[in-house]
MDAnalysis code that builds the backbone (N, CA, C; Angstrom):
import MDAnalysis as mda
import numpy as np

u = mda.Universe.empty(249, n_residues=83, atom_resindex=np.repeat(np.arange(83), 3), trajectory=True)
u.add_TopologyAttr("name", ["N", "CA", "C"] * 83)
u.add_TopologyAttr("resid", np.arange(1, 84))
u.add_TopologyAttr("resname", ["UNK", "UNK", "UNK", "UNK", "UNK", "UNK", "UNK", "UNK", "UNK", "UNK", "UNK", "UNK", "UNK", "UNK", "UNK", "UNK", "UNK", "UNK", "UNK", "UNK", "UNK", "UNK", "UNK", "UNK", "UNK", "UNK", "UNK", "UNK", "UNK", "UNK", "UNK", "UNK", "UNK", "UNK", "UNK", "UNK", "UNK", "UNK", "UNK", "UNK", "UNK", "UNK", "UNK", "UNK", "UNK", "UNK", "UNK", "UNK", "UNK", "UNK", "UNK", "UNK", "UNK", "UNK", "UNK", "UNK", "UNK", "UNK", "UNK", "UNK", "UNK", "UNK", "UNK", "UNK", "UNK", "UNK", "UNK", "UNK", "UNK", "UNK", "UNK", "UNK", "UNK", "UNK", "UNK", "UNK", "UNK", "UNK", "UNK", "UNK", "UNK", "UNK", "UNK"])
u.atoms.positions = np.array([
    [0.714, -0.914, 0.320],
    [-0.012, -0.323, -0.589],
    [0.738, 1.390, 0.036],
    [0.564, 2.104, -0.754],
    [1.129, 3.795, -1.198],
    [0.313, 5.020, -0.589],
    [1.149, 5.570, 0.469],
    [0.311, 6.733, 1.016],
    [0.551, 7.699, 0.408],
    [0.396, 9.017, -0.008],
    [0.379, 10.456, -0.405],
    [-0.514, 10.947, -0.540],
    [0.249, 12.368, -0.129],
    [-0.896, 13.764, -0.238],
    [-1.434, 14.301, -1.541],
    [-2.588, 14.619, -1.691],
    [-2.985, 15.470, -2.905],
    [-2.054, 16.223, -3.596],
    [-0.932, 17.372, -3.405],
    [-0.305, 17.947, -4.278],
    [0.708, 16.790, -4.694],
    [1.318, 15.944, -3.532],
    [2.533, 15.176, -3.973],
    [1.876, 14.066, -4.958],
    [0.503, 13.261, -5.389],
    [-0.131, 13.396, -6.404],
    [-0.163, 13.876, -7.610],
    [-0.273, 14.968, -7.017],
    [-0.623, 16.137, -8.537],
    [0.804, 16.064, -9.636],
    [2.072, 16.019, -8.085],
    [2.779, 16.171, -8.887],
    [4.158, 14.622, -9.531],
    [3.103, 13.463, -9.350],
    [3.289, 12.138, -10.259],
    [3.099, 11.518, -9.740],
    [1.849, 11.934, -10.589],
    [0.360, 10.817, -11.226],
    [0.531, 9.830, -12.063],
    [0.881, 9.856, -12.432],
    [1.849, 8.640, -13.910],
    [2.538, 8.150, -12.863],
    [3.478, 7.829, -12.170],
    [4.108, 7.707, -11.529],
    [3.632, 6.295, -10.106],
    [2.073, 7.233, -9.526],
    [1.425, 6.125, -8.657],
    [0.691, 5.407, -10.031],
    [0.026, 6.128, -10.946],
    [-1.170, 4.949, -11.591],
    [-0.139, 3.920, -12.367],
    [1.059, 4.101, -12.387],
    [1.661, 3.051, -12.767],
    [2.064, 1.868, -11.905],
    [2.336, 2.354, -10.890],
    [1.941, 1.490, -9.891],
    [0.975, 0.582, -9.040],
    [-0.284, 1.669, -9.328],
    [-1.479, 1.343, -8.862],
    [-2.372, 0.038, -9.828],
    [-2.204, -0.034, -11.517],
    [-2.434, -1.038, -12.393],
    [-1.038, -2.287, -12.730],
    [-0.085, -1.783, -12.295],
    [1.098, -2.294, -13.122],
    [1.576, -3.817, -11.867],
    [1.779, -2.853, -10.987],
    [2.178, -3.563, -9.584],
    [1.101, -4.305, -9.234],
    [-0.032, -3.887, -8.888],
    [-1.373, -3.849, -8.259],
    [-1.408, -3.195, -6.785],
    [-1.026, -2.393, -6.653],
    [-0.455, -1.221, -5.700],
    [-2.015, -0.784, -5.397],
    [-2.292, -0.245, -4.096],
    [-3.597, -0.356, -3.258],
    [-2.810, 1.841, -3.123],
    [-3.448, 2.820, -3.284],
    [-3.080, 4.288, -3.089],
    [-4.127, 4.790, -2.170],
    [-3.474, 5.044, -1.575],
    [-4.194, 6.130, -0.351],
    [-3.476, 7.560, -0.034],
    [-4.452, 8.279, -0.455],
    [-4.597, 9.620, -1.004],
    [-5.048, 10.190, 0.421],
    [-4.206, 10.819, 1.128],
    [-4.855, 11.095, 2.253],
    [-5.336, 13.129, 1.706],
    [-6.184, 13.259, 3.112],
    [-6.559, 14.902, 2.779],
    [-6.735, 15.527, 3.892],
    [-6.335, 16.857, 4.068],
    [-6.242, 17.795, 5.237],
    [-7.754, 18.257, 4.965],
    [-7.890, 18.064, 6.695],
    [-9.896, 17.874, 6.682],
    [-10.548, 17.346, 5.701],
    [-10.459, 16.990, 4.865],
    [-10.885, 14.983, 4.481],
    [-11.295, 14.151, 4.093],
    [-12.348, 13.282, 3.992],
    [-11.650, 11.263, 4.236],
    [-10.503, 11.599, 3.326],
    [-9.854, 10.656, 3.271],
    [-8.474, 9.892, 2.846],
    [-9.556, 8.794, 1.510],
    [-8.966, 8.314, 0.388],
    [-9.375, 8.251, -0.782],
    [-8.742, 7.093, -1.319],
    [-8.792, 5.802, -1.267],
    [-8.621, 4.436, -2.306],
    [-8.213, 4.714, -3.710],
    [-7.423, 4.833, -4.460],
    [-6.696, 4.567, -5.183],
    [-7.156, 2.455, -6.074],
    [-7.584, 2.487, -5.985],
    [-7.437, 0.905, -7.213],
    [-7.087, 0.979, -9.166],
    [-6.868, -0.574, -8.890],
    [-6.935, -0.491, -11.079],
    [-8.143, -1.295, -10.723],
    [-8.672, -1.307, -12.274],
    [-10.125, -1.811, -12.357],
    [-9.939, -3.240, -12.432],
    [-8.934, -3.142, -12.768],
    [-8.740, -4.840, -12.358],
    [-9.674, -5.485, -11.101],
    [-8.890, -4.540, -9.948],
    [-8.454, -5.139, -8.781],
    [-10.239, -4.982, -8.750],
    [-10.737, -3.937, -9.220],
    [-11.926, -3.274, -9.204],
    [-12.858, -4.963, -9.159],
    [-12.351, -4.919, -10.121],
    [-13.646, -5.630, -10.485],
    [-13.126, -7.118, -10.077],
    [-12.466, -6.972, -9.355],
    [-12.131, -8.270, -8.647],
    [-13.665, -8.480, -7.598],
    [-12.916, -7.337, -6.960],
    [-13.499, -7.370, -5.433],
    [-15.184, -7.396, -6.091],
    [-15.941, -6.849, -6.954],
    [-17.431, -7.286, -7.156],
    [-17.421, -8.175, -7.358],
    [-16.765, -8.798, -8.752],
    [-16.751, -10.681, -8.353],
    [-17.368, -11.132, -7.125],
    [-16.103, -11.012, -6.155],
    [-15.988, -12.070, -4.461],
    [-16.882, -10.828, -4.948],
    [-17.725, -10.329, -3.894],
    [-18.653, -9.116, -3.445],
    [-20.266, -10.305, -3.646],
    [-20.143, -10.429, -5.057],
    [-21.317, -11.305, -5.975],
    [-21.387, -12.330, -5.908],
    [-20.207, -13.674, -5.406],
    [-20.083, -14.553, -5.041],
    [-20.184, -14.861, -4.076],
    [-19.950, -14.015, -3.041],
    [-19.759, -14.153, -1.723],
    [-21.246, -13.930, -0.902],
    [-22.228, -12.776, -2.036],
    [-22.884, -12.195, -1.496],
    [-24.359, -13.126, -0.516],
    [-24.058, -14.205, -1.372],
    [-25.302, -15.081, -1.494],
    [-24.579, -16.350, -0.698],
    [-25.883, -16.149, 0.692],
    [-25.585, -17.578, 1.492],
    [-25.677, -18.222, 1.387],
    [-25.861, -19.478, 0.461],
    [-26.394, -20.365, -0.489],
    [-24.894, -20.852, -1.554],
    [-24.621, -20.031, -2.043],
    [-23.164, -19.756, -2.690],
    [-21.431, -19.707, -1.923],
    [-21.597, -18.912, -1.480],
    [-20.697, -18.896, -0.373],
    [-20.528, -20.429, 0.747],
    [-21.203, -20.856, 1.376],
    [-21.289, -22.143, 1.452],
    [-20.997, -22.878, 0.847],
    [-21.449, -23.056, -0.238],
    [-21.095, -24.304, -1.201],
    [-19.721, -24.099, -1.334],
    [-19.101, -22.695, -2.037],
    [-17.477, -22.371, -2.361],
    [-16.364, -22.567, -1.065],
    [-17.099, -22.532, 0.131],
    [-16.218, -22.951, 1.247],
    [-15.613, -24.221, 1.528],
    [-17.404, -25.100, 1.351],
    [-16.648, -26.700, 1.576],
    [-16.419, -27.302, 0.309],
    [-15.931, -26.616, -1.012],
    [-15.504, -26.691, -2.154],
    [-13.771, -26.978, -1.618],
    [-13.726, -25.415, -0.944],
    [-11.717, -24.851, -0.615],
    [-11.943, -25.876, 0.323],
    [-12.660, -26.049, 1.626],
    [-12.134, -26.795, 2.429],
    [-11.946, -28.514, 1.742],
    [-12.378, -28.765, 0.852],
    [-12.395, -30.258, 0.225],
    [-11.145, -30.305, -0.106],
    [-10.666, -29.331, -1.183],
    [-9.728, -28.976, -1.803],
    [-8.503, -29.565, -0.531],
    [-8.480, -28.583, -0.219],
    [-7.183, -28.882, 1.268],
    [-7.200, -30.114, 1.608],
    [-8.101, -30.754, 1.722],
    [-8.108, -31.496, 2.350],
    [-7.309, -33.310, 1.213],
    [-7.090, -32.461, 0.180],
    [-7.489, -33.709, -0.544],
    [-8.635, -34.031, -1.168],
    [-9.374, -33.857, -1.037],
    [-10.507, -35.059, -1.628],
    [-10.943, -34.444, -2.666],
    [-10.114, -33.582, -3.804],
    [-10.444, -33.087, -5.174],
    [-9.882, -34.955, -6.161],
    [-10.410, -34.679, -7.084],
    [-10.088, -35.551, -7.941],
    [-9.163, -35.590, -9.015],
    [-8.221, -35.905, -9.835],
    [-8.032, -34.836, -11.750],
    [-8.300, -36.014, -12.071],
    [-9.137, -35.123, -13.454],
    [-9.310, -35.936, -14.671],
    [-9.009, -35.433, -16.326],
    [-8.620, -36.875, -16.553],
    [-8.470, -36.050, -17.862],
    [-9.475, -35.243, -19.000],
    [-8.415, -34.421, -20.042],
    [-9.913, -33.823, -20.397],
    [-9.996, -34.841, -21.554],
    [-12.041, -34.820, -22.084],
    [-11.492, -35.253, -22.871],
    [-11.662, -34.553, -24.090],
    [-11.854, -35.630, -24.794],
    [-10.763, -34.459, -26.845],
    [-11.914, -34.622, -27.116],
])
C-alpha cells in the first residue's frame, strides 16, 4: 500500500498510477480536513465486485467454502480432458 498527499499525487500521478496498475498496489490519498481516498486498478475493482457477488449469497458462499475445504483436505480427483 502506498500513501501520499494530494499535492504529491498531482506531481507524480503517472508514476503512482503505473504502480497501481502494473504492480497491483493500492494508493491512499490523504487529504487535510477531508476523508482519505483509495485508488485501485480496474482489474482489482472488478475482482472485488465479482467476489462480493459470489460471496453475497449465503448458499453460494457455503458451497464455495465447502469446496475449498474439500480441496485443501485432498478430497479432489484429477480427470483428463475429453477429446
